[in-house]
N, C-alpha and C positions, 0 to 999 in steps of 0.2 A: 896440543889441542887440535881438534878438527875445525874445518871452516865453519863459521857460524852464519853462513849465508841464508839459511832457512830456519824457521821456527822449530822444525823437527830436530835439527842438529843442536840448536840451543838447549832444547829440553833434554836431549840425550846427554850433553855434557854436564848439565846441572844434576841429572839423576846419578851420574857417576860419583857425585860427592855425597850421596846419601849415607848417613851413618846411624842415626837414631831409628829410622824407619827401614833399616836394611832388610828386615823380614818381608816387607811389602814387595821388594824387587824379586822375590822368589816365585811370585805368582806367574802363571803362564802368560798373562797379558804382557808383562814387562819382559819376560824372557823372549817372547816373539818380537817385541819392539827393539830390543838390543840386537837380535839377529838381523832384523830388517835394516837397521841403520848401517850395519857392517857388511851388508851384502850388496851386490851390483847386478845390473841387467834384469833379465826375466825372473831370476830367483828372488830379487827384491820385490817385484810385483806379486809373486806367489806368497811371500811372507806377509806382505800387507794384507792380502786376502785372508790368510790364516788369522791375522790379528783381528780383522773385522769379524770373522767367524766366531772368535772367542767372545767378542762383545755380544753378538747375536745369541750365542749359547746361554749367556747369563740372563737374557731377557731384559737387559737394562741398557741405558745410554752409557757412553764412555764415562761421562761425569759421575753417574750413579755408581758404576762399577769401581772406579778409582776411590770414590768416597767410602764405599763398603770396605775395601781393603785397608784404607788408612784408619778408619774408625774402629775396625776390628783388631788392629795390630796391638799386640801386647809388648810394650817396650819400657825401657828404664825410666823414661820421662813420665809417662802416665801412671806407672806404678808408684813412683816417688810422690807425684802430686796427690794421688789417691790416698796415700798414707800420711799426707801432711808433712813430708820431708822437704828440706830445702834443695833446690836444683841449681847447679852451677850456671853462671852466665854463658859459658861455652855451650852447654847443652841446650839452654833456652834459645840462643841464637841459631843453633843448628836446627832446632825444631821449626822455628819460624821460616828459615830458609827452605827447608825440605817441604813444609806444607805449601809454601808459595810455589815450589817446583811442581808438586803434585797438582796444584790448581792449574798451572800452565799446561801440564801434560793432559789434564782432563778437558782443557778447552781446545785441544787440537781438533781440526775439522778435516774432512775429506780433501778440501782445497789445499791445505797445508802439505798433505802427503803428495798430492798431484804436483805441486810446485817442487817438492823435494825430489820426485822421480822424473820431473820434466815430461809429464804426460798430459799437460793441459789440453782440454778439448776432447779427450778420449773418455770412454766409460770406465769407471772403477766403482766398486760397491761403496756406499756411504753409510754413515751411522749418525746417531743423535748426540748432541752435547748441550749443556745448559750452563748458565752463569752460576758460579759457586764461590763462596769465600771460605776456604778450608781453615784458615787461621781463626776466623771468628767462630765458625761452627765447632772447631775442636776445643776452643776455650769454653764455649757454652757447655759442651759435654762434660768437661772437667769440673766446672762449677756444679753441675748436677750429676756428678759421677755415681752417686748412690742410686740414681734412677736409670742412667744409661749403661753403666758398667763399662768394661773394656775387654779386649781379647775375644774369645769365643762366646762369652756371655753377653756381648753387646747387641746381638741380632735376634737370637731365639729365646723363647721363654722356657723351653723344656729340653732336658738333656738326659742321657743315660750313661751308665758306666759300661764300657765295652769289655769284651772278654780279656783284653790285655790290661784292664784296669784304668785306661784313659777315659776321661770325661769327654763325650762326643755329643754334638747337637742332634736333636730329633727334628729333622728338616720338615717332615710331614707330621707335625704334632697335632694333637686333638684340639680343635678350635672351639670346643663346647663353651657356651657362656651361661652364666647364672640365670639369666632371664629366660632360658629355654627349658628350665626344669619345671616339672609339674609335681606338686605335693612335696612333703618333707621339708617345708620351709623352716620349721623350728630347728631341725637338725642342721640345715645349711647355715642358718644364722649363727649357730654356735661356732661352726668352723670359721665363718667369715669374721666374727668378733675376735676370735683367738688370733687369726692372721693379722687383723688390724693392729692388735696389741703388739704382736711380733714386729711388724713393720715400724711401729712408732717407738720401739725400744722399751715398751712397758712389759711387766711380767706376763709370760705366756706359757703354754703347755705343749708338750708332745701330745699328739692326738692319735687315738685309735678309733677308726670308724668300723664298726662290726655289725653283722646282721645278715639277712637273707640275700641270696644272689639276685641281681637284676634290680636292686633298689637304688642304684646310683651312687654308691660309695666312692668308687674310683673317679667317676665323672665329676663328683662334687669337688674333689681335690684339684682336678685339672681346671675346672671352671673358675675356682678361686684364684689359681695362678694366672689365668688369662685376665681375670678381673683386676688384679693388682700388678700386672706386668709393668705398666708405665710408672708404678711406684717403686720399682726396683726389686720385684720378687721373681725368683727363678725356681725351677723344680729340677732335681736330679733323681732319676729313678734308678733304684738298685734292686737286683734280684736277691732273694733270701740267701742264696749260695754265695753272694758277693759280699756279705756283711764283714768278712775278714778284711776287706779293703776299706772299711769305714774310716779307720784312722788316717789313711793316706788321702782319701777324698776330703775329709775334714781339713787336713793340712793344706790341700790344694786351694781351698776356698777361704781359709781362715782370715787372710788379710784383704780379701776382696770387699769393696764397699757395698756390694749388693747383699740381699738377704736370700737364703736358700731353704727350700723345703726338701729334705731327704725323704723320698717317697718309696715305700715298700708295699707293693700290692700283693693281695692274697697271702697274707702272712700266717704261717703255722709252723710248729716245730714238733719233731719227734723227740723222745727222751734221748739224752746223750748227743744231741745235735751240737756240733762245735760252734755253730753260728749263734746259738742261744746266749752264750756268755758274752759275745761281742755286742749284741744288741742290749743286753742287760747292763753292760758297762756304760754304754752310751746313754741309756735312759737314766742311769744313776749319777751321771755327770763325771765319769772318769776323764781325767785330763787328756788322755790320748785319743778319746773318742768323741770329744765335744768341741764345737766351735761356737763362739758367741753369736755369729751371724747365721746360724742354722738351727732348724727344728725338725723333728722327725714326725712324719704323718704316715700311718700305716692303715691298711684295710685288711679285714679278716672276716670270714664267714662264721668264726667261732668266738665266743666271749672269752673262753680260756684258750689262748692261742698255742699252748703246749698240749699236744695230744697225750692222753693218759689211758693206758689199758689196765684191766683188772690185775694182770700179771705184774704191773709196775708196783703194785702195793705189796708184793711179796719180795723176798730177798733177804740179804744178810746185813743191810745197812742198819746200824744201831739206832741212828736218828732218822729213820725212814720217813716219819711223819713230817719232820722239818724239811726234808728234801722235796717231798710231794708239795708242801705248801709253797716252797720257793718257786717251783716250776709253774704251779697253777696261778701264782700271783704276778706273773710277768705283766699281764694286762693291767694290773693295778699300778704299775710303774709309769704308765702313760698318765699324764696329768689330767687329760680330758678324754673320756670315752663317749662316743655318740652312737646310739642304736638306730639302725635302719631296719625296721620290720616289714614283712610282707604286708601290703595294704589289705584291709578288710574290704568287703564288697562295696560299702559306701564310698570309701576313699578311692577304690579302683575305678568306680563309675565317675567320680569327680575328676579323676585324671583323664578319663575318656572324654568327658564333656569339654574340658579345657583344650585338649588336643583337637577335638572337632572344631571348636571355635578358631583355633590357630590355623587350621588348614582350610577353613571356610566350608565345612561340611555341615549340613543341617542336622540337628539332633532329633532323633525319633526314638520311640519306645523299642522298635525293632532293633535298632543299633545297640541299645543297652542289652537286649536279650542275646544278640549275636556276640557282643563283646564278652559277656559272661560265659557263653558257650565256648568261645575261643580260649579263654583262660582255663576252663575246666578240661578241655582237651589236652592242654599242656601241663595240667596238674598243679598250677599255681597262678596266683595273681601277682603282678609286679608292674612297676612303671615301664620296664622294658617290654613286658608282654602287651601292655596297653598301646605302646608305640608301634609294636609289630602289627597289632590288629588294625590300627588306623592306616598304616602303610598298605595293608592288604586291601583296604577299601579303595585306596588311591590307585 
């Protein structure tokens, strides 16, 4: 063991004993800290500056950054607790020791490093720390694990499936909120009520939001996720061409205490599309494509999401009519379908008026005339068109 003459070295030796939270030590912050402790002279000062730079890059204090790494970590202890499994005394003791160690690390201040380097009285860059009880906070999160989650799902509300098939967070996710919408209240309420049922464990439905472009279908889904994020709701967005990965995605989240919306935006299929059967299996409840803690929400500009040509009605299929009906009825396999139509003139102007009030612009007859002309130039009325018109005034 090294000399424990400073707090920095005490933290270092304790961190070497990390086992449950071993993954936290792979973060650049800790890699730099280990290099710093084992270096000497000017190189030590340089590594300290790199470490501080890492804290600056995160935009957080040292305490907040360490807490982020600890609470995001997916380990045997939190997975066992989340699944209601018994945890051995050895693991429980290790967790308490390691959380206390991370608390000690997170409380390190510039002065501790100055003492360790013997550079008291000289300038070195500083950073912020706060008081934190990691043991207490971690236990609180476990008790409310269905709301906080763990691993990559503990920080962000929205995720996507990457090209490699891995689920990755959407860091710059859409923060749209329900109270920012204008019009389509009845449609939104249906989606909200279904989502509330899903979160409470009551019977709920897969949802298809279909209708005209610019009416707020996708934004409605994302707003609902933001609304219920604190209740344990997350969104995983998949492209239509990734539906072959649906069983693996379901398997990845099946034992997670959170609830997930699998979101497929702008959904449509051509005949003989291989992804058609995968979605059909999921909607029908195939064991390989369904997870009890997930539901499918999709948007489409088409009521019948399988495109059909006149030529499709020809061919040598003996039971051709049955085949046609199967493809056209895919939308019927969604338990709830919600229609978003283009607004008529009255609703369009109602949306305009609400946006005028929201942005503090005085309503006039001329604005109504200009708003209608704006829509006619674009060839359609929609909530998106109304917002674009108001922004043009601003």
